[in-house]
C-alpha positions as CSV (number, residue, x, y, z in Angstrom):
1,X,216.6,199.8,81.9
2,X,217.1,201.7,85.2
3,X,217.3,200.4,88.7
4,X,214.1,199.6,90.6
5,X,214.1,199.4,94.3
6,X,211.3,198.9,96.9
7,X,211.5,201.5,99.7
8,X,208.7,201.0,102.3
9,X,207.8,201.4,105.9
10,X,206.9,198.1,107.5
11,X,205.9,197.0,111.0
12,X,208.0,194.4,112.8
13,X,205.3,191.8,112.0
14,X,205.3,192.6,108.3
15,X,202.5,195.0,107.7
16,X,202.5,198.2,105.6
17,X,199.1,199.5,106.9
18,X,197.1,198.6,109.9
19,X,193.7,196.9,109.9
20,X,192.0,200.2,109.3
21,X,194.3,201.0,106.4
22,X,196.1,203.7,108.3
23,X,199.8,204.4,108.2
24,X,200.0,206.8,111.1
25,X,201.9,204.3,113.2
26,X,205.2,205.0,111.2
27,X,208.0,206.3,113.4
28,X,209.7,209.4,112.3
29,X,212.5,211.6,113.6
30,X,214.6,214.5,112.2
31,X,217.3,212.1,111.0
32,X,214.7,209.9,109.1
33,X,213.2,213.0,107.5
34,X,216.6,214.0,106.3
35,X,217.1,210.6,104.9
36,X,213.8,210.9,103.0
37,X,214.9,214.3,101.6
38,X,218.2,212.8,100.4
39,X,216.4,209.8,98.9
40,X,213.9,212.0,97.0
41,X,216.7,214.2,95.7
42,X,218.5,211.0,94.3
43,X,215.5,209.6,92.4
44,X,214.5,209.7,88.8
45,X,210.9,208.5,89.5
46,X,208.5,206.9,91.9
47,X,206.0,203.9,91.5
48,X,202.8,203.5,93.4
49,X,199.9,201.0,93.4
50,X,196.5,202.5,92.6
51,X,195.2,202.8,96.2
52,X,198.4,204.4,97.4
53,X,198.5,206.7,94.5
54,X,194.9,207.9,95.1
55,X,195.7,208.6,98.8
56,X,199.0,210.3,98.1
57,X,197.5,212.4,95.2
58,X,194.9,213.7,97.6
59,X,197.5,214.7,100.1
60,X,200.7,215.9,98.5
61,X,199.4,218.7,96.2
62,X,198.2,220.6,99.3
63,X,200.9,219.4,101.8
64,X,202.0,222.2,104.2
65,X,204.7,222.8,106.7
66,X,204.3,219.4,108.2
67,X,206.7,218.1,105.5
68,X,210.0,219.6,104.4
69,X,210.3,221.9,101.4
70,X,212.4,219.3,99.7
71,X,209.6,216.7,100.1
72,X,206.9,219.1,98.8
73,X,209.0,220.0,95.8
74,X,210.2,216.5,94.8
75,X,206.8,214.9,95.4
76,X,205.5,217.5,92.9
77,X,208.1,217.4,90.2
78,X,209.2,213.7,90.1
79,X,207.6,211.4,87.6
80,X,205.0,209.2,89.3
81,X,204.1,205.9,87.8
82,X,200.9,204.3,88.8
83,X,200.3,200.5,88.4
84,X,196.6,200.1,87.8
85,X,194.2,198.3,85.5
86,X,191.2,200.2,86.7
87,X,192.3,203.9,86.9
88,X,191.6,205.7,83.6
89,X,193.3,209.0,84.3
90,X,195.7,210.7,86.7
91,X,195.4,214.2,88.1
92,X,198.6,214.6,90.2
93,X,201.3,216.5,88.3
94,X,203.7,214.4,86.2
95,X,201.9,211.1,86.9
96,X,201.6,208.3,84.4
97,X,199.5,205.2,84.2
98,X,201.2,201.8,83.8
99,X,198.5,199.1,83.1
100,X,201.0,196.3,83.1
101,X,203.7,195.8,85.8
102,X,206.1,194.5,83.2
103,X,206.4,198.2,81.9
104,X,208.4,198.8,85.1
105,X,211.3,197.2,83.2
106,X,211.4,200.1,80.7
107,X,211.7,202.9,83.3
108,X,215.1,204.7,83.2
109,X,217.2,205.9,86.1
110,X,216.8,205.1,89.8
111,X,213.1,204.5,90.5
112,X,211.6,203.8,93.9
113,X,208.5,201.7,94.4
114,X,207.2,203.4,97.5
115,X,203.7,202.1,98.2
116,X,201.3,199.3,97.6
117,X,201.6,195.7,98.7
118,X,200.1,194.5,95.4
119,X,202.6,196.6,93.4
120,X,205.5,195.2,95.5
121,X,204.2,191.6,95.0
122,X,203.9,192.1,91.2
123,X,207.4,193.6,91.0
124,X,208.8,190.6,93.0
125,X,206.8,188.1,90.8
126,X,208.2,189.6,87.6
127,X,211.8,189.7,89.0
128,X,212.1,193.4,88.6
129,X,213.4,194.4,92.0
130,X,217.1,195.2,92.2
131,X,217.0,196.2,95.8
132,X,214.6,196.0,98.8
133,X,214.8,198.8,101.4
134,X,212.7,198.2,104.5
135,X,212.2,200.9,107.2
136,X,211.3,198.5,110.0
137,X,209.3,200.3,112.6
138,X,209.4,199.1,116.2
139,X,205.7,198.3,116.4
140,X,203.5,195.1,116.2
141,X,200.3,195.8,114.4
142,X,198.7,192.3,114.7
143,X,196.9,192.7,111.3
144,X,196.5,194.8,108.3
145,X,198.0,195.0,104.8
146,X,200.9,192.7,104.3
147,X,203.9,193.9,102.4
148,X,204.0,190.9,100.1
149,X,200.7,189.1,99.7
150,X,200.6,186.7,96.9
151,X,202.8,184.2,95.1
152,X,206.2,184.9,93.6
153,X,209.3,182.7,93.3
154,X,211.9,182.6,96.0
155,X,214.2,185.6,96.1
156,X,217.7,185.5,97.6
157,X,218.6,188.8,99.3
158,X,221.9,190.0,100.7
159,X,222.1,192.6,103.4
160,X,224.2,195.5,102.0
161,X,223.5,198.3,104.4
162,X,221.8,199.0,107.7
163,X,221.0,202.3,109.5
164,X,219.5,202.9,112.9
165,X,217.4,206.0,113.5
166,X,216.8,207.8,116.8
167,X,213.1,206.7,116.7
168,X,214.2,203.1,116.9
169,X,213.3,202.5,113.2
170,X,215.9,200.5,111.2
171,X,216.6,200.9,107.5
172,X,217.6,197.6,106.1
173,X,218.9,197.5,102.5
174,X,219.0,194.2,100.7
175,X,220.3,193.5,97.2
176,X,218.3,191.0,95.2
177,X,220.5,188.2,93.7
178,X,221.0,188.7,90.0
179,X,219.8,185.1,89.4
180,X,216.6,185.9,91.2
181,X,215.6,188.9,89.0
């Protein structure tokens, strides 16, 4: 088994998308973009929920100069695992369906769960998260898609790292207690 960690942008009031489903409120700066490049270079795979996968699969294959060359390359070549019970096929290069969230336990290497409140909730419910990395954006959305929306047992987290970006966003890294996984 590898190491599964959640890495997600979140508003200060706990939303990962606004009420319209948009994520254009994320703060970004050059330093944060370099962090994303470094993160993608360190990964062995990525996990997405179905909705997030469909949106990302429509964007990344034709992404242009608005993203770094590292991001374009790694988003193409990395294995992408999609949690879905309804999707029947994937079209994005090197993407694979996982019909059951428990299959996450079989993934090898460092794998980031990047998107999907439902996927994050299932991973928490099954005790599969080793780490939670939140990019907290200095914005209050007042509604939208919650990061964790559903039931799961209590998880004890320990802050192991923090990083401030020029945009005002904070990367907070928490380890999940071994007893809670």
